[in-house]
TIVEX-209554 format. One record per residue (C-alpha): x, y, z. Coordinates in pm, 1 decimal. Layout:
NODE	u	v	w
NODE	X	Y	Z .
...
# end
This chain:
NODE	u	v	w
NODE	-6247.3	7714.3	-15169.8 .
NODE	-6478.0	7956.9	-15336.2 .
NODE	-6246.5	8221.8	-15472.9 .
NODE	-6539.5	8504.9	-15442.4 .
NODE	-6561.4	8454.1	-15098.1 .
NODE	-6208.6	8403.5	-15021.2 .
NODE	-6161.7	8761.5	-15204.1 .
NODE	-6453.6	8902.8	-14974.1 .
NODE	-6307.6	8784.3	-14651.9 .
NODE	-5968.3	8934.3	-14791.3 .
NODE	-6151.1	9231.4	-14940.7 .
NODE	-6357.6	9271.0	-14541.4 .
NODE	-5987.2	9215.1	-14365.3 .
NODE	-5821.2	9545.4	-14608.6 .
NODE	-6123.2	9738.6	-14478.8 .
NODE	-6076.1	9649.5	-14152.8 .
NODE	-5681.0	9765.2	-14176.0 .
NODE	-5805.3	10089.1	-14337.3 .
NODE	-6027.4	10169.4	-14096.7 .
NODE	-5782.4	10093.6	-13821.8 .
NODE	-5504.4	10327.7	-13998.3 .
NODE	-5755.5	10571.0	-14030.2 .
NODE	-5877.4	10578.5	-13658.9 .
NODE	-5500.0	10597.9	-13559.5 .
NODE	-5282.6	10891.2	-13470.6 .
NODE	-4966.1	10996.5	-13405.3 .
NODE	-4916.4	11067.9	-13026.1 .
NODE	-4597.4	11145.9	-12782.8 .
NODE	-4620.0	10889.1	-12487.2 .
NODE	-4438.6	10911.3	-12168.3 .
NODE	-4191.3	10615.0	-12103.4 .
NODE	-3920.7	10595.4	-11860.5 .
NODE	-3859.4	10975.8	-11813.3 .
NODE	-3896.8	11013.8	-12211.3 .
NODE	-4105.5	11083.5	-12456.4 .
NODE	-4190.3	10797.0	-12749.3 .
NODE	-4381.8	10857.0	-13039.5 .
NODE	-4641.2	10526.4	-13026.8 .
NODE	-4957.8	10485.8	-13266.4 .
NODE	-5289.5	10543.5	-13017.6 .
NODE	-5626.4	10572.3	-13109.4 .
NODE	-5769.7	10908.4	-13221.9 .
NODE	-6022.8	11143.4	-13080.4 .
NODE	-6359.7	11125.6	-13115.1 .
NODE	-6504.9	11480.0	-13078.6 .
NODE	-6766.9	11457.7	-12779.1 .
NODE	-7091.2	11690.5	-12850.4 .
NODE	-6911.6	11967.7	-12673.5 .
NODE	-6580.7	11934.0	-12841.7 .
NODE	-6386.4	12058.7	-13154.7 .
NODE	-6145.1	11835.9	-13296.2 .
NODE	-5813.7	12005.0	-13360.3 .
NODE	-5563.6	11894.9	-13661.0 .
NODE	-5301.8	12006.9	-13498.1 .
NODE	-5005.5	12177.9	-13671.0 .
NODE	-4793.2	12278.9	-13376.8 .
NODE	-4771.0	12229.3	-13000.5 .
NODE	-4651.3	12517.6	-12746.7 .
NODE	-4424.1	12365.4	-12496.9 .
NODE	-4474.4	12453.1	-12124.8 .
NODE	-4259.9	12355.6	-11778.4 .
NODE	-4588.4	12147.7	-11683.6 .
NODE	-4456.6	11928.5	-11957.7 .
NODE	-4116.2	11865.1	-11762.7 .
NODE	-4302.0	11786.7	-11501.4 .
NODE	-4530.1	11558.7	-11649.6 .
NODE	-4233.1	11380.9	-11886.6 .
NODE	-4081.8	11310.5	-11479.8 .
NODE	-4410.5	11129.4	-11377.3 .
NODE	-4467.3	11420.5	-11124.6 .
NODE	-4758.4	11605.8	-11289.2 .
NODE	-5017.4	11384.0	-11474.6 .
NODE	-5320.1	11517.2	-11646.3 .
NODE	-5640.8	11538.5	-11481.7 .
NODE	-5909.9	11291.4	-11514.7 .
NODE	-6070.5	11300.3	-11844.5 .
NODE	-5784.9	11434.8	-12011.6 .
NODE	-5542.2	11174.1	-12266.0 .
NODE	-5237.0	11042.7	-12026.1 .
NODE	-5001.1	11227.3	-12245.3 .
NODE	-4840.7	11614.3	-12226.0 .
NODE	-4931.9	11875.6	-12419.9 .
NODE	-5117.1	12215.4	-12249.6 .
NODE	-5126.6	12460.2	-12531.8 .
NODE	-5176.9	12369.5	-12960.0 .
NODE	-5249.9	12564.7	-13269.7 .
NODE	-5458.9	12352.0	-13591.1 .
NODE	-5763.3	12374.0	-13790.5 .
NODE	-6074.7	12236.0	-13721.0 .
NODE	-6144.5	11886.0	-13871.5 .
NODE	-6522.0	11803.6	-13656.5 .
NODE	-6690.3	11945.8	-13395.6 .
NODE	-6928.3	11783.0	-13185.1 .
NODE	-7331.0	11868.1	-13168.5 .
NODE	-7324.4	12139.7	-12915.4 .
NODE	-7003.0	12273.3	-13048.0 .
NODE	-7150.6	12365.6	-13390.4 .
NODE	-7501.4	12481.3	-13242.2 .
NODE	-7274.0	12754.9	-13074.2 .
NODE	-7188.9	12910.0	-13368.8 .
NODE	-6867.9	13032.7	-13298.1 .
NODE	-6640.5	12818.9	-13541.8 .
NODE	-6656.7	12601.7	-13886.6 .
NODE	-6495.0	12346.9	-13999.9 .
NODE	-6169.9	12434.1	-14152.2 .
NODE	-6121.6	12733.1	-13966.1 .
NODE	-5755.4	12797.3	-13795.2 .
NODE	-5789.9	12789.1	-13409.1 .
NODE	-5543.0	12749.2	-13084.2 .
NODE	-5683.9	12576.5	-12774.4 .
NODE	-5574.5	12570.6	-12415.5 .
NODE	-5567.9	12130.6	-12309.9 .
NODE	-5565.8	11996.1	-11970.5 .
NODE	-5371.7	11705.3	-12171.6 .
NODE	-5341.5	11556.5	-12454.1 .
NODE	-5109.2	11825.7	-12731.6 .
NODE	-4830.6	11622.3	-12796.2 .
NODE	-5043.8	11419.7	-13069.9 .
NODE	-5149.4	11489.9	-13493.9 .
NODE	-5536.4	11499.6	-13337.8 .
NODE	-5637.1	11711.6	-13005.7 .
NODE	-6042.0	11758.8	-12875.7 .
NODE	-6071.9	12038.3	-12664.1 .
NODE	-6447.4	12213.1	-12524.0 .
NODE	-6531.1	12419.6	-12777.7 .
NODE	-6518.2	12710.7	-12455.0 .
NODE	-6128.0	12643.8	-12454.7 .
NODE	-6048.5	12719.1	-12839.4 .
NODE	-6007.0	13008.4	-12946.9 .
NODE	-5945.9	13192.5	-13296.5 .
NODE	-5612.4	13289.3	-13407.1 .
NODE	-5536.8	13623.0	-13409.9 .
NODE	-5468.9	13767.3	-13730.1 .
NODE	-5166.6	13765.5	-13934.5 .
NODE	-5021.6	13453.0	-13667.6 .
NODE	-4869.7	13168.4	-13772.5 .
NODE	-4962.2	12831.5	-13635.2 .
NODE	-4605.0	12808.2	-13441.4 .
NODE	-4708.1	13168.5	-13350.4 .
NODE	-5016.0	13104.3	-13210.7 .
NODE	-4950.6	12785.5	-13055.1 .
NODE	-4772.4	12945.2	-12784.2 .
NODE	-5076.9	13164.7	-12694.1 .
NODE	-5335.1	12972.8	-12510.1 .
NODE	-5154.0	12868.1	-12114.7 .
NODE	-4888.5	13134.4	-12157.1 .
NODE	-5112.4	13425.6	-12222.0 .
NODE	-5444.8	13287.6	-12023.4 .
NODE	-5164.8	13242.7	-11733.9 .
NODE	-5050.6	13559.0	-11735.5 .
NODE	-5394.8	13707.8	-11799.3 .
NODE	-5502.1	13521.7	-11492.1 .
NODE	-5238.5	13607.2	-11240.2 .
NODE	-5184.1	13952.4	-11386.3 .
NODE	-5528.2	14046.5	-11353.9 .
NODE	-5779.7	13826.1	-11198.9 .
NODE	-5529.7	13770.4	-10889.2 .
NODE	-5332.8	13999.7	-10936.4 .
NODE	-5623.8	14235.5	-11008.2 .
NODE	-5338.5	14461.1	-11166.6 .
NODE	-5433.9	14834.1	-11304.4 .
NODE	-5278.3	15068.9	-11527.3 .
NODE	-5004.3	15295.0	-11357.7 .
NODE	-4911.4	14974.9	-11116.5 .
NODE	-4594.8	14812.3	-11006.9 .
NODE	-4575.0	14479.6	-11125.1 .
NODE	-4278.8	14235.2	-10998.6 .
NODE	-4223.9	13915.6	-11254.7 .
NODE	-3929.6	13716.0	-11123.2 .
NODE	-3716.4	13485.8	-11365.2 .
NODE	-3779.1	13734.5	-11672.7 .
NODE	-3584.9	13484.2	-11936.2 .
NODE	-3846.2	13217.0	-11846.4 .
NODE	-4088.6	13153.0	-12172.6 .
NODE	-4412.5	13268.4	-11926.1 .
NODE	-4242.8	13572.2	-11853.6 .
NODE	-4182.7	13653.1	-12212.4 .
NODE	-4527.7	13674.9	-12218.5 .
NODE	-4673.6	13844.0	-11859.4 .
NODE	-4401.1	14118.9	-11880.4 .
NODE	-4541.9	14258.9	-12282.8 .
NODE	-4904.6	14269.3	-12174.3 .
NODE	-4814.0	14413.3	-11860.8 .
NODE	-4644.0	14696.0	-12030.7 .
NODE	-4915.1	14664.6	-12290.5 .
NODE	-5161.6	14756.6	-12025.1 .
NODE	-4991.4	15033.7	-11923.0 .
NODE	-4835.2	14860.3	-11588.6 .
NODE	-4482.1	14933.4	-11454.2 .
NODE	-4321.6	14648.0	-11458.3 .
NODE	-3938.7	14512.6	-11272.0 .
NODE	-3826.0	14161.5	-11311.4 .
NODE	-3489.6	13973.2	-11205.1 .
NODE	-3234.9	13731.1	-11397.2 .
NODE	-2980.2	13563.3	-11347.1 .
NODE	-2687.8	13722.8	-11511.5 .
NODE	-2621.4	14047.5	-11682.9 .
NODE	-2577.0	13814.0	-12018.5 .
NODE	-2900.9	13725.2	-11971.6 .
NODE	-3049.3	14088.3	-11828.0 .
NODE	-2915.8	14120.6	-12223.3 .
NODE	-3084.8	13906.1	-12422.6 .
NODE	-3433.6	14013.8	-12231.8 .
NODE	-3427.7	14372.0	-12284.3 .
NODE	-3637.0	14366.7	-12593.2 .
NODE	-3934.3	14222.4	-12318.1 .
NODE	-3915.0	14636.6	-12217.5 .
NODE	-3904.2	14588.1	-11840.0 .
NODE	-3839.9	14925.1	-11675.5 .
NODE	-3596.9	14763.3	-11411.5 .
NODE	-3392.1	14410.0	-11457.3 .
NODE	-3187.5	14293.1	-11122.0 .
NODE	-2940.7	14068.0	-11181.9 .
NODE	-2971.5	13822.6	-10875.9 .
NODE	-2637.2	13717.7	-10843.9 .
NODE	-2498.4	14058.4	-10766.2 .
NODE	-2825.9	14211.6	-10645.0 .
NODE	-3060.9	14126.5	-10299.6 .
NODE	-3383.2	14137.5	-10505.1 .
NODE	-3533.0	14249.4	-10143.7 .
NODE	-3323.8	14561.5	-10094.2 .
NODE	-3418.7	14673.3	-10478.3 .
NODE	-3781.0	14634.4	-10444.0 .
NODE	-3695.0	14823.4	-10124.5 .
NODE	-3516.0	15085.6	-10316.3 .
NODE	-3835.4	15074.4	-10560.9 .
NODE	-4044.8	15155.6	-10279.0 .
NODE	-3826.7	15436.6	-10133.6 .
NODE	-3838.8	15583.6	-10468.2 .
NODE	-4231.4	15565.8	-10528.8 .
NODE	-4281.9	15262.8	-10729.4 .
NODE	-4424.4	15003.6	-10397.8 .
NODE	-4482.2	14644.1	-10575.0 .
NODE	-4864.6	14648.9	-10644.6 .
NODE	-4835.9	14295.3	-10755.6 .
NODE	-4629.1	13992.0	-10805.7 .
NODE	-4693.1	13701.2	-11054.7 .
NODE	-4424.2	13451.2	-10869.9 .
NODE	-4284.6	13121.4	-11029.6 .
NODE	-3932.0	13158.6	-10785.9 .
NODE	-4109.7	13171.7	-10419.1 .
NODE	-3828.2	13048.9	-10174.5 .
NODE	-3636.9	13276.2	-9931.9 .
NODE	-3744.2	13554.4	-10183.4 .
NODE	-4065.3	13598.2	-10132.5 .
NODE	-4068.2	13640.2	-9763.5 .
NODE	-3806.3	13906.7	-9780.2 .
NODE	-3978.7	14106.7	-10054.2 .
NODE	-4297.7	14112.7	-9939.1 .
NODE	-4287.3	14405.2	-9600.4 .
NODE	-4160.3	14642.8	-9982.2 .
NODE	-4556.2	14604.8	-10138.3 .
NODE	-4778.8	14839.5	-10182.2 .
NODE	-5079.0	14907.5	-9974.5 .
NODE	-5343.9	14593.3	-10025.8 .
NODE	-5058.6	14475.9	-10264.1 .
NODE	-5113.0	14079.3	-10404.8 .
NODE	-4846.1	13820.7	-10458.6 .
NODE	-4970.2	13560.0	-10669.2 .
NODE	-4802.6	13225.1	-10629.1 .
NODE	-4774.0	13073.4	-10909.1 .
NODE	-4490.5	12817.9	-10890.1 .
NODE	-4185.9	12695.6	-10633.4 .
NODE	-3871.1	12664.3	-10848.3 .
NODE	-3668.5	12867.3	-10597.7 .
NODE	-3822.6	12668.7	-10287.8 .
NODE	-4124.8	12553.7	-10079.7 .
NODE	-4024.6	12729.7	-9814.6 .
NODE	-3974.5	13056.1	-9629.6 .
NODE	-4001.5	13341.3	-9382.0 .
NODE	-4278.5	13607.0	-9362.4 .
NODE	-4348.0	13899.0	-9159.4 .
NODE	-4645.9	13964.7	-9060.9 .
NODE	-4668.0	14266.1	-8940.3 .
NODE	-4661.8	14421.3	-9307.2 .
NODE	-4938.2	14155.7	-9430.7 .
NODE	-5141.7	14321.1	-9125.0 .
NODE	-5040.6	14643.0	-9158.5 .
NODE	-5051.0	14682.7	-9533.3 .
NODE	-5320.0	14399.4	-9569.3 .
NODE	-5122.0	14218.4	-9832.4 .
NODE	-5266.2	13950.9	-9970.9 .
NODE	-5062.1	13598.4	-10052.2 .
NODE	-5228.5	13395.0	-10322.3 .
NODE	-5196.3	13065.0	-10484.8 .
NODE	-5290.8	13023.8	-10833.7 .
NODE	-5300.5	12673.4	-11046.0 .
NODE	-5421.7	12752.0	-11376.8 .
NODE	-5486.2	12423.0	-11414.3 .
NODE	-5698.4	12306.9	-11129.2 .
NODE	-5937.0	12562.4	-11279.9 .
NODE	-6257.9	12437.6	-11359.8 .
NODE	-6398.3	12387.5	-11759.4 .
NODE	-6662.1	12661.7	-11714.5 .
NODE	-6376.0	12924.3	-11533.8 .
NODE	-6150.9	12873.3	-11842.1 .
NODE	-6381.6	12924.4	-12075.2 .
NODE	-6476.3	13295.7	-11942.7 .
NODE	-6096.1	13366.8	-11862.0 .
NODE	-6057.4	13281.1	-12236.6 .
NODE	-6330.6	13487.1	-12353.9 .
NODE	-6165.1	13750.8	-12161.3 .
NODE	-5844.0	13721.4	-12330.5 .
NODE	-5976.3	13703.0	-12740.2 .
NODE	-6168.4	14017.5	-12591.4 .
NODE	-5934.5	14185.6	-12453.7 .
NODE	-5580.7	14094.5	-12547.1 .
NODE	-5603.6	13986.5	-12902.8 .
NODE	-5661.2	14322.9	-13026.7 .
NODE	-5334.4	14431.1	-12879.1 .
NODE	-5133.0	14164.0	-13050.4 .
NODE	-5322.1	14229.8	-13394.9 .
NODE	-5226.2	14588.0	-13368.5 .
NODE	-4864.0	14495.1	-13256.4 .
NODE	-4864.2	14595.2	-12926.9 .
NODE	-4786.0	14267.7	-12816.3 .
NODE	-4575.2	14022.5	-13006.5 .
NODE	-4559.5	13593.7	-12884.0 .
NODE	-4175.9	13565.0	-12822.4 .
NODE	-4065.9	13213.3	-13003.0 .
NODE	-3747.9	13092.1	-12899.4 .
NODE	-3707.6	12772.7	-13124.9 .
NODE	-3933.0	12601.6	-13353.4 .
NODE	-3845.8	12174.7	-13367.7 .
NODE	-4023.2	11876.0	-13564.7 .
NODE	-4256.2	11705.9	-13399.9 .
NODE	-4033.8	11424.4	-13357.7 .
NODE	-3787.6	11594.1	-13138.7 .
NODE	-4022.0	11645.7	-12883.0 .
NODE	-3742.8	11540.3	-12586.3 .
NODE	-3466.0	11798.2	-12755.6 .
NODE	-3761.6	12057.0	-12705.9 .
NODE	-3809.9	11992.5	-12359.3 .
NODE	-3414.9	11954.7	-12287.7 .
NODE	-3405.6	12299.5	-12384.8 .
NODE	-3628.5	12443.3	-12117.7 .
NODE	-3442.7	12185.9	-11864.3 .
NODE	-3137.5	12356.6	-11930.1 .
NODE	-3314.0	12694.9	-11924.5 .
NODE	-3166.3	12810.6	-12229.7 .
NODE	-3478.7	13002.2	-12445.1 .
NODE	-3568.8	13307.2	-12333.2 .
NODE	-3912.2	13276.9	-12476.7 .
NODE	-4103.4	12944.4	-12627.6 .
NODE	-4007.1	12625.4	-12749.4 .
NODE	-4253.6	12507.4	-13021.3 .
NODE	-4285.6	12198.2	-13190.6 .
NODE	-4415.8	12166.8	-13547.9 .
NODE	-4596.1	11894.5	-13730.4 .
NODE	-4600.4	11898.2	-14110.5 .
# end
């Protein structure tokens, strides 16, 4: 055999192997209700997309549902979990480049429909945001999903204004650790609820005005008392619902908005319709994930314009409970499943 031809074929084989390695990455795929690290094809940015080299990943309760097979990624997004990441821009499509918003190497964070549990992730440029100054990648990875969700439900859906009262139950949750300081930073009074005095102690730094220990106190009775004292609830961002929702509605302010974002405490309640009618109350269901790309772009633009300055001036600070290596993704989700965290759990990719 001609050795030069054989060497040429070997060179081609090596070149193909090198290209194959170059165009793959590691991602956490769901198998049998567990996350498993696999090699997958590396994404390529479409014309309106930005490819991000991921440095940190914010963990969300939706990821738990996706791991259990109950919350698949929307059409067009990778099958593995991950709704928010922070990292650096690796490449951009033509439209994304022409927008002039970003440059290669910029530090950014992004809101995703799925696919964040990976070494690289693509996002439409409208869903990519510059990182606030002086934040680490780990801190910035906690911003896109939680801050967009909080802003959406507090202000777009809940119409919260300065001087009003917000009820944000489940005060120890990762989302409440964002929503409570956000409402406070915009001049609202905040009521929250927890399951014990110990948890109440742990969330003191969130600066809620009223913390209800729901093991000792009936939430509706506390809201009734607050109304009598001149502090009726103008809006609620409720991830619990269940029986408490129906019992609490009568003690809202005129024209109040009760925004349902999840149903962790139950999917059924009894609603007294008379207060709904006489007070003109609004019961609203809200899911960020179902919003169009255009709506999310508008929302994120407002978040960067209105919230980022408050972060940079120190009026708000991301709350990171624990940072774990990317390989420990199951351990990170288990922390959420056990309800251990006050603030966000983050995965770090070195």
